[in-house]
C-alpha positions in Angstrom: -53.8 -68.9 -10.1 -51.5 -66.9 -7.8 -49.4 -70.0 -7.3 -49.1 -70.5 -11.0 -47.9 -66.9 -11.5 -45.5 -67.3 -8.7 -44.2 -70.5 -10.3 -43.9 -69.1 -13.8 -42.6 -65.7 -12.7 -40.4 -66.1 -9.6 -39.4 -63.0 -7.6 -36.0 -61.5 -8.0 -35.1 -62.4 -4.4 -36.0 -66.1 -5.1 -33.8 -66.1 -8.2 -30.9 -64.6 -6.2 -31.4 -67.2 -3.4 -31.6 -70.1 -5.9 -28.4 -68.8 -7.5 -26.6 -68.7 -4.1 -27.8 -72.3 -3.2 -26.6 -73.7 -6.6 -23.3 -72.0 -6.1 -22.8 -73.6 -2.7 -24.0 -77.0 -4.0 -21.4 -76.7 -6.8 -18.8 -76.3 -4.1 -19.8 -79.5 -2.3 -22.6 -78.3 0.0 -25.3 -81.1 0.5 -28.2 -80.8 -1.9 -31.1 -81.4 0.4 -34.4 -79.6 1.0 -33.3 -78.7 4.5 -30.0 -77.3 3.4 -31.6 -75.3 0.6 -34.1 -73.7 3.0 -31.2 -72.8 5.5 -29.1 -71.2 2.7 -32.1 -69.3 1.4 -32.9 -67.9 4.9 -29.2 -66.9 5.4 -29.1 -65.1 2.0 -32.3 -63.2 2.7 -31.0 -62.0 6.1 -27.7 -60.9 4.5 -29.6 -59.1 1.7 -31.9 -57.3 4.3 -28.8 -56.3 6.4 -27.1 -54.9 3.3 -30.2 -52.9 2.2 -30.6 -51.5 5.7 -26.9 -50.5 5.8 -27.2 -48.8 2.4 -30.3 -46.9 3.5 -28.5 -45.8 6.7 -25.5 -44.6 4.7 -27.7 -42.6 2.3 -29.8 -41.0 5.0 -27.2 -38.6 6.4 -26.3 -37.6 2.9 -29.8 -36.3 2.4 -29.4 -34.0 5.5 -25.8 -32.8 4.8 -24.6 -30.7 1.9 -23.0 -32.7 -0.9 -19.3 -32.4 -0.8 -17.0 -32.1 -3.8 -19.4 -29.8 -5.6 -17.5 -26.6 -5.1 -16.1 -24.8 -8.2 -12.3 -24.3 -8.8 -12.4 -20.9 -7.2 -11.5 -17.4 -8.4 -7.8 -16.6 -7.5 -5.9 -13.4 -8.1 -2.6 -12.1 -6.9 -2.7 -8.4 -6.0 0.0 -5.7 -5.9 -1.1 -4.6 -2.4 -0.1 -5.3 1.2 -2.0 -7.7 3.4 -3.3 -4.8 5.5 -4.7 -3.0 2.4 -6.5 -6.1 1.2 -8.0 -6.8 4.6 -9.2 -3.2 4.9 -10.9 -3.3 1.5 -12.3 -6.8 2.1 -13.9 -5.5 5.4 -15.8 -2.9 3.4 -16.9 -5.6 0.9 -18.1 -7.9 3.6 -20.2 -5.1 5.2 -22.0 -4.0 2.1 -24.8 -6.6 2.7 -24.8 -7.5 -1.1 -24.1 -10.7 -3.0 -22.7 -9.3 -6.3 -23.2 -11.1 -9.6 -26.5 -12.8 -8.8 -30.2 -12.1 -8.2 -33.4 -14.0 -7.6 -36.0 -11.8 -9.4 -35.6 -10.4 -12.9 -36.9 -7.0 -11.8 -34.4 -6.7 -9.0 -30.9 -7.3 -10.2 -29.2 -6.6 -6.9 -29.3 -9.2 -4.2 -29.3 -7.6 -0.7 -29.7 -9.1 2.8 -26.3 -10.7 3.0 -24.6 -11.0 6.4 -21.1 -11.8 7.7 -20.5 -15.0 9.6 -17.3 -16.4 11.2 -17.9 -19.9 9.8 -20.5 -21.9 7.8 -21.0 -25.6 7.2 -21.9 -24.8 3.5 -18.1 -25.0 2.7 -15.7 -27.7 3.7 -13.3 -26.6 6.3 -10.4 -24.6 4.9 -7.1 -26.4 5.5 -4.7 -24.1 3.6 -2.8 -21.0 4.6 -4.3 -17.6 5.0 -7.3 -16.0 6.7 -10.9 -17.0 5.8 -14.0 -14.8 5.7 -17.6 -15.7 4.9 -20.7 -13.8 3.7 -24.1 -15.6 3.4 -27.5 -14.8 2.1 -30.2 -17.1 3.4 -33.7 -17.7 1.9 -32.6 -17.2 -1.7 -34.9 -18.7 -4.3 -33.2 -20.3 -7.3 -30.6 -17.5 -7.7 -29.1 -16.8 -11.1 -25.6 -17.9 -12.2 -25.5 -21.0 -9.9 -25.4 -24.2 -12.0 -28.7 -26.1 -12.0 -30.0 -24.0 -9.0 -33.5 -24.7 -7.9 -35.7 -24.5 -4.8 -34.9 -22.2 -1.8 -31.6 -22.2 0.0 -28.6 -20.2 1.1 -25.8 -18.5 -0.9 -22.4 -18.6 0.7 -19.3 -16.7 -0.5 -15.9 -17.5 0.9 -12.8 -15.2 0.8 -9.3 -16.5 1.5 -6.5 -13.9 1.9 -2.9 -15.1 1.9 0.2 -12.9 2.1 2.8 -13.6 -0.7 5.3 -11.0 0.4 5.4 -7.5 1.9 3.8 -5.9 -1.2 1.8 -8.8 -2.8 -1.3 -10.6 -1.5 -3.3 -13.5 -3.0 -7.1 -13.4 -2.8 -9.4 -16.5 -3.5 -13.2 -16.2 -3.8 -15.6 -19.1 -3.9 -19.4 -19.0 -4.1 -22.0 -21.8 -3.7 -25.8 -22.1 -3.4 -27.1 -24.9 -1.1 -30.7 -26.0 -1.2 -32.5 -26.1 2.2 -34.4 -29.4 1.5 -32.1 -31.7 -0.5 -28.9 -29.9 0.7 -27.7 -30.0 -2.9 -24.6 -27.8 -3.5 -24.7 -25.7 -6.7 -21.4 -24.1 -7.6 -21.3 -20.7 -9.2 -20.6 -20.5 -12.9 -17.9 -17.9 -12.1 -20.1 -14.8 -12.4 -20.5 -14.3 -8.7 -16.8 -14.6 -8.0 -15.8 -12.3 -10.8 -18.4 -9.7 -9.8 -17.3 -9.8 -6.1 -13.7 -9.4 -7.3 -14.6 -6.5 -9.6 -16.2 -4.6 -6.7 -13.2 -5.5 -4.5 -10.7 -4.3 -7.1 -12.6 -1.0 -7.6 -12.5 -0.3 -3.9 -8.8 -1.3 -3.7 -7.9 1.0 -6.7 -9.8 3.9 -5.2 -8.1 3.4 -1.9 -4.6 3.2 -3.5 -5.4 6.2 -5.6 -6.3 8.2 -2.5 -3.2 7.0 -0.7 -1.1 8.0 -3.8 -2.7 11.4 -4.0 -2.1 11.9 -0.3 1.5 10.8 -0.7 2.0 13.2 -3.7 0.4 16.0 -1.7 2.7 15.3 1.2 5.7 15.2 -1.1 4.6 18.6 -2.6 4.3 20.1 0.9 7.6 18.6 1.9 9.2 20.0 -1.3 7.8 23.5 -0.6 8.9 23.4 3.0 12.4 22.2 1.9 12.5 25.0 -0.7 11.6 27.6 1.9 14.2 26.2 4.3 16.8 26.2 1.6 15.9 29.8 0.7 16.1 30.9 4.3 19.5 29.2 4.7 20.6 31.0 1.5 19.3 34.3 2.8 21.1 33.7 6.1 24.3 32.7 4.3 24.1 35.8 2.1 23.4 38.0 5.1 26.4 36.5 6.8 28.6 37.1 3.8 27.2 40.6 3.5 27.8 41.3 7.1 31.3 39.9 6.7 31.9 42.0 3.7 30.6 45.1 5.5 32.8 44.3 8.4 35.7 43.8 6.1 35.0 47.1 4.3 34.9 48.8 7.7 38.2 47.2 8.6 39.6 48.4 5.2 38.4 51.9 5.8 39.8 51.9 9.2 43.1 50.7 7.8 43.1 53.3 5.1 42.2 56.0 7.6 45.0 54.8 9.8 47.5 54.8 6.9 46.3 58.3 5.9 46.9 59.4 9.5 50.4 58.0 9.2 51.4 59.3 5.8 49.3 62.4 5.3 49.4 65.8 6.9 47.8 69.2 6.1 49.1 72.7 6.1 48.4 74.9 9.1 46.7 78.2 8.7 47.5 80.7 7.2 49.5 78.6 4.8 53.2 78.3 3.9 55.8 78.0 1.1 56.9 74.6 -0.3 60.8 74.7 -0.2 63.1 73.1 -2.8 65.4 71.8 0.0 65.1 71.2 3.7 66.4 74.7 4.6 64.5 77.9 5.4 66.8 79.7 3.0 66.0 77.3 0.2 64.1 78.5 -2.9 60.3 78.4 -2.8 58.7 75.8 -5.1 55.1 77.1 -4.6 52.9 78.6 -2.0 50.5 76.2 -0.2 47.2 77.5 1.2 46.0 76.5 4.6 44.6 73.0 5.1 46.2 71.6 1.9 46.7 67.8 2.2 50.2 66.6 1.5 51.6 63.1 1.4 54.8 62.5 3.4 57.5 60.9 1.3 60.6 61.5 3.5 60.9 62.0 7.2 63.7 63.8 8.9 63.9 65.1 12.5 62.7 68.6 11.4 61.5 68.4 7.8 59.1 66.3 5.8 59.6 65.6 2.1 56.1 65.9 0.7 54.0 65.6 -2.4 51.1 68.0 -3.1 47.7 66.9 -4.6 48.9 68.3 -8.0 52.1 66.2 -7.9 54.6 68.9 -6.9 57.3 67.7 -4.5 59.3 69.7 -1.9 60.1 70.2 1.7 58.0 71.5 4.6 59.1 72.1 8.2 57.3 69.9 10.8 55.8 72.9 12.7 54.0 74.0 9.6 52.0 70.7 9.3 49.2 69.1 11.4 47.5 65.7 11.5 44.4 65.1 9.5 41.1 65.3 11.6 
């Protein structure tokens, strides 16, 4: 009965070997029972070798993460220097949180993340820039990873590249890799966007603090400059005032000197103002002692003078004295 079933329903390997034998016969190979048995044995050996090779090729794939399953990545160009981005990223790496995902509905924050220098969960980065990693092991079917199941590790990669002095490019990738099957589940974009949101908030807060500090410094510098300018103005005004006072003193001294030169006063007990430079000349008026007169004409013995009330006449030199 078994032979009849085998005869009526030949195995797939026998059909394949018969097909190979017929193919060789068609190409001129001798059609004998011995040759058919030899070709059948060769074909079965080749088939077994191919199956073993295929199994060996598939076996490492079951142990290593599947490649080519990473998402396109989240890339943004920032108006910040490389040092600013690295400073904020350092804070983000140290917060022990994977943002944008969770494993239990009642706990929407996934803690327990740690920083690592490298991880086999991502292909080696071959582009420009500095690379940083944060992983969270023992995560159970985390949310927002495509078709995530089983238990595994969440890995987040950050790539920082300097564009110019004031612009920096940031790339964020997130994957979940199962522990057993090593299947890579890319993020649906929520994790990358959430990580960037936290990063951007930190960056804006830092830049705002820096701007406020810069504004405060500018205000302090402005006040200091105003005080310095006011002090210089006061010093300049003091200098001008001192110069004016000095000039006024010089003027007073000059006036005093001129008065000493052109003014005299009448000696006590007084004298008569003459109409001509002669003692016998007529009297113009009587001048009391210490009356100031201005010298208009000088002769060897007489001064032509003018009195404070505008009268003019002559006085002998011995009747006048210098002002004190």
